[in-house]
C-alpha positions in Angstrom: 128.4 93.3 -99.1 127.2 92.2 -96.1 125.5 93.4 -93.1 125.1 97.6 -92.9 126.8 98.9 -90.1 126.4 102.3 -90.7 125.1 105.2 -93.1 125.8 108.8 -92.5 126.2 111.8 -94.2 130.2 113.3 -94.4 129.9 117.1 -94.4 133.9 117.1 -95.4 133.0 115.2 -98.9 129.2 115.8 -99.4 128.1 112.1 -99.8 125.7 109.8 -98.3 128.3 107.1 -96.8 127.0 102.9 -95.9 129.6 100.7 -94.4 129.2 97.4 -94.4 130.6 94.8 -91.7 133.0 93.1 -94.3 134.8 96.8 -94.8 133.2 97.6 -98.1 131.6 101.2 -98.6 129.2 102.8 -101.0 129.7 106.5 -101.3 127.0 108.8 -102.6 127.9 111.9 -104.1 124.6 113.9 -102.9 125.5 117.2 -105.3 126.0 114.8 -108.1 122.7 113.5 -107.6 120.7 116.6 -107.0 122.2 117.9 -110.3 120.8 115.1 -112.1 117.4 114.4 -110.6 116.2 118.1 -108.5 114.6 120.0 -111.1 113.9 123.3 -108.6 114.6 124.3 -105.1 111.7 122.3 -104.1 113.0 119.2 -104.7 116.6 120.1 -103.9 115.1 120.8 -100.6 113.3 117.5 -100.2 116.6 115.6 -101.1 118.3 118.1 -98.4 116.0 117.2 -95.8 116.8 113.1 -96.1 120.3 113.9 -96.3 120.1 115.6 -93.0 117.6 113.8 -91.2 117.6 110.2 -92.5 120.5 109.6 -94.8 119.5 105.8 -94.7 116.3 106.8 -96.5 118.0 109.0 -98.6 120.1 105.8 -99.6 117.3 103.2 -100.2 115.6 105.7 -102.4 119.0 106.6 -104.5 120.2 103.2 -104.9 116.8 101.4 -105.2 114.0 103.7 -105.8 113.1 106.4 -108.5 113.9 109.6 -107.2 112.1 112.0 -109.9 108.8 110.0 -109.4 109.1 110.6 -105.4 110.1 114.2 -105.9 107.3 114.7 -108.4 105.0 113.4 -105.8 106.5 115.0 -102.8 107.0 118.4 -104.1 104.4 121.0 -105.6 105.1 124.2 -107.0 104.1 126.4 -110.2 100.5 126.6 -111.0 98.7 125.5 -107.5 101.0 128.2 -105.5 99.0 131.5 -104.3 
């Protein structure tokens, strides 16, 4: 893989697609990721926000980060909710 030329969410496939200038592509199945890492609707909502508003940050989180740690840090629910 060389240089990234685009990163978009494809609604038809429900995937975030990264395309590189050498013709290669990475496709992240967002439904599979949500089923694997999101424990509740708040975490799913956070992932959806990234998918639609910042697909590059979503791809970076899934490929290089720890999505479970991220989701626990940015979502609060349960005992702290009134």
